[in-house]
Each structure stands twice: as C-alpha cells, then as structure tokens.
C-alpha positions as CSV (number, residue, x, y, z in Angstrom):
1,M,-70.5,10.9,17.6
2,K,-69.5,7.3,18.0
3,R,-68.0,7.2,14.5
4,S,-66.0,10.3,15.2
5,S,-64.6,8.8,18.4
6,I,-63.5,5.6,16.6
7,H,-61.8,7.6,13.9
8,T,-60.0,9.7,16.5
9,I,-58.8,6.6,18.3
10,C,-57.6,4.9,15.1
11,L,-55.8,8.1,14.1
12,S,-54.2,8.3,17.5
13,I,-53.0,4.7,17.4
14,G,-51.8,5.1,13.9
15,L,-49.8,8.2,14.7
16,G,-48.5,6.6,17.8
17,L,-47.1,3.7,15.8
18,I,-45.6,5.9,13.2
19,A,-44.2,8.8,15.3
20,P,-41.7,7.0,17.6
21,P,-39.6,5.5,14.7
22,T,-39.6,8.9,13.0
23,I,-38.4,10.6,16.2
24,A,-35.8,7.8,16.8
25,E,-34.5,8.1,13.2
26,N,-33.8,11.8,13.7
27,N,-31.5,10.9,16.5
28,L,-29.5,8.5,14.4
29,I,-26.8,10.6,12.9
30,P,-24.1,8.5,11.3
31,S,-20.5,9.3,12.1
32,L,-17.9,9.4,9.4
33,E,-15.3,8.5,11.9
34,S,-15.3,5.0,13.5
35,V,-13.1,4.7,16.6
36,P,-13.1,1.2,17.9
37,D,-13.5,0.6,21.7
38,V,-10.6,-1.8,21.8
39,C,-7.1,-0.7,20.6
40,P,-8.2,2.5,19.0
41,E,-4.6,3.2,17.7
42,R,-4.7,0.4,15.1
43,P,-2.4,0.8,12.1
44,N,-4.1,2.0,8.9
45,E,-4.3,-0.3,6.0
46,P,-1.5,0.2,3.4
47,E,-2.3,3.1,1.1
48,W,-2.4,0.8,-2.0
49,M,-5.3,-1.1,-0.4
50,Q,-7.2,2.1,0.4
51,N,-6.9,3.3,-3.1
52,I,-7.4,0.1,-5.0
53,A,-9.6,0.1,-8.1
54,L,-13.1,-1.4,-7.4
55,R,-12.5,-4.2,-9.9
56,D,-9.5,-5.3,-7.9
57,A,-11.2,-5.0,-4.4
58,Y,-11.0,-8.8,-4.0
59,Q,-7.2,-8.3,-3.5
60,R,-7.8,-5.9,-0.6
61,V,-10.3,-8.4,0.9
62,S,-7.7,-11.2,0.5
63,V,-5.1,-9.2,2.4
64,Q,-7.7,-8.3,5.1
65,D,-8.5,-12.0,5.5
66,I,-4.8,-12.9,5.8
67,Y,-4.3,-10.2,8.4
68,R,-7.3,-11.4,10.4
69,A,-6.2,-15.1,10.3
70,Q,-2.6,-14.2,11.3
71,N,-3.8,-12.0,14.2
72,M,-6.1,-14.8,15.5
73,D,-3.2,-17.2,15.2
74,R,-0.8,-14.8,17.0
75,I,-3.3,-14.3,19.9
76,V,-3.7,-18.1,20.4
77,E,0.1,-18.7,20.0
78,T,1.2,-16.1,22.5
79,G,-1.8,-16.2,24.8
80,S,-1.8,-12.5,24.7
81,S,-4.3,-10.0,23.6
82,G,-2.3,-6.8,23.7
83,C,-2.8,-4.3,20.9
84,D,0.6,-5.0,19.4
85,V,-0.4,-8.7,19.1
86,R,-4.0,-8.1,17.9
87,F,-3.3,-5.3,15.5
88,P,0.3,-5.2,14.3
89,T,1.4,-3.5,11.1
90,W,0.1,-4.9,7.9
91,D,3.6,-5.9,6.7
92,T,3.3,-9.6,7.4
93,A,-0.1,-10.0,5.8
94,E,1.2,-8.0,2.7
95,D,4.3,-10.2,2.5
96,T,2.1,-13.4,2.6
97,F,-0.1,-11.9,-0.1
98,R,2.8,-11.0,-2.3
99,E,4.6,-14.3,-1.8
100,N,1.6,-16.6,-2.3
101,H,-1.3,-14.8,-4.1
102,V,-0.3,-11.7,-6.1
103,E,-0.1,-13.7,-9.3
104,A,-3.3,-15.7,-8.6
105,D,-6.4,-15.0,-10.7
106,R,-9.6,-13.8,-9.0
107,S,-11.0,-17.3,-8.5
108,E,-7.8,-18.6,-6.9
109,M,-7.6,-15.6,-4.7
110,L,-11.2,-16.0,-3.5
111,Q,-10.4,-19.7,-2.6
112,A,-7.4,-18.5,-0.6
113,S,-9.6,-15.9,1.2
114,D,-12.0,-18.7,2.1
115,T,-9.2,-20.8,3.5
116,Y,-7.9,-17.8,5.6
117,N,-11.5,-17.1,6.8
118,R,-11.9,-20.8,7.9
119,Q,-8.6,-20.6,9.7
120,A,-9.6,-17.4,11.5
121,N,-13.0,-18.8,12.4
122,D,-11.4,-22.0,13.8
123,L,-9.1,-20.0,16.0
124,R,-11.8,-17.4,17.0
125,P,-13.2,-19.2,20.1
126,E,-9.8,-19.6,21.7
127,A,-8.7,-16.1,20.7
128,Q,-11.9,-14.7,22.0
129,A,-11.5,-16.5,25.3
130,I,-8.0,-15.1,25.7
131,C,-9.2,-11.6,24.9
132,E,-12.3,-11.8,27.1
133,T,-10.1,-12.9,30.1
134,A,-8.0,-9.7,29.5
135,G,-11.2,-7.7,29.2
136,N,-10.6,-6.5,25.7
137,W,-12.7,-8.4,23.2
C-alpha cells in the first residue's frame, strides 16, 4: 500500500511537470504575418532583396545594415521619431549600397556591414531615448 502511494505521488508529480508545457505549446500558434506595433505601414524591402539567391544573401544583409544605420542617424539628426523618419523608403540605402559596395567581394561587404552595425549601435541609445520620449520605441 505504501509503495503504491509513492508511485502514485511520483506519477502525479511527473505528469504535473510535463503537462503544463505541453498545454502551453498547443496555444503557441505561429503567425505567418508579422505586424509591428510601431509604424505598421513600413515600406517593403525592394523586390530584388526579397528574391535574392541564398548564396548572395549577404548583399541583402548589407543593405539592411545600411538602412538601419541611416535610420538611427536620421532620428538623432532630426530629433524626430515619426514613421517617415524611422522607416523611409529603401532608396537611400540602396543608393549607398550601389555607390559604395556593389562591386565589393563578400569579405569586404561583411566588413562594411560590421561598420554600419557599429554606427547604428553607437547611435541607438540616443535614438531610443528620442523614440521613447515620443512613446514609440
């Protein structure tokens, strides 16, 4: 009798530890659409970036890094966090990429991406403070 009670208790504890994550996982249904909370009407990436071959994906990442750095710079420069400042068209980032990096090899492009990331990260605290003041970070 004592042994049966211990098995029942152990089984109950074991099921109690396993069941909640299983139940929680059933409620996690991923959405294919991702709508941001801030500035949901953001411009789409240029089509060529969306359809780029996997082996050239580093070019897409480079343009994304340029875009992010330029946007952080624009927020700090203007002191504004409006959607048109934070998420303009991709034209300027594409132009910068074409003028400065399109002929670069993969290694050079990755170095440039690193530079743009550092620039964006350096500006991030000030840009974030501007956006948080406006309530849209």
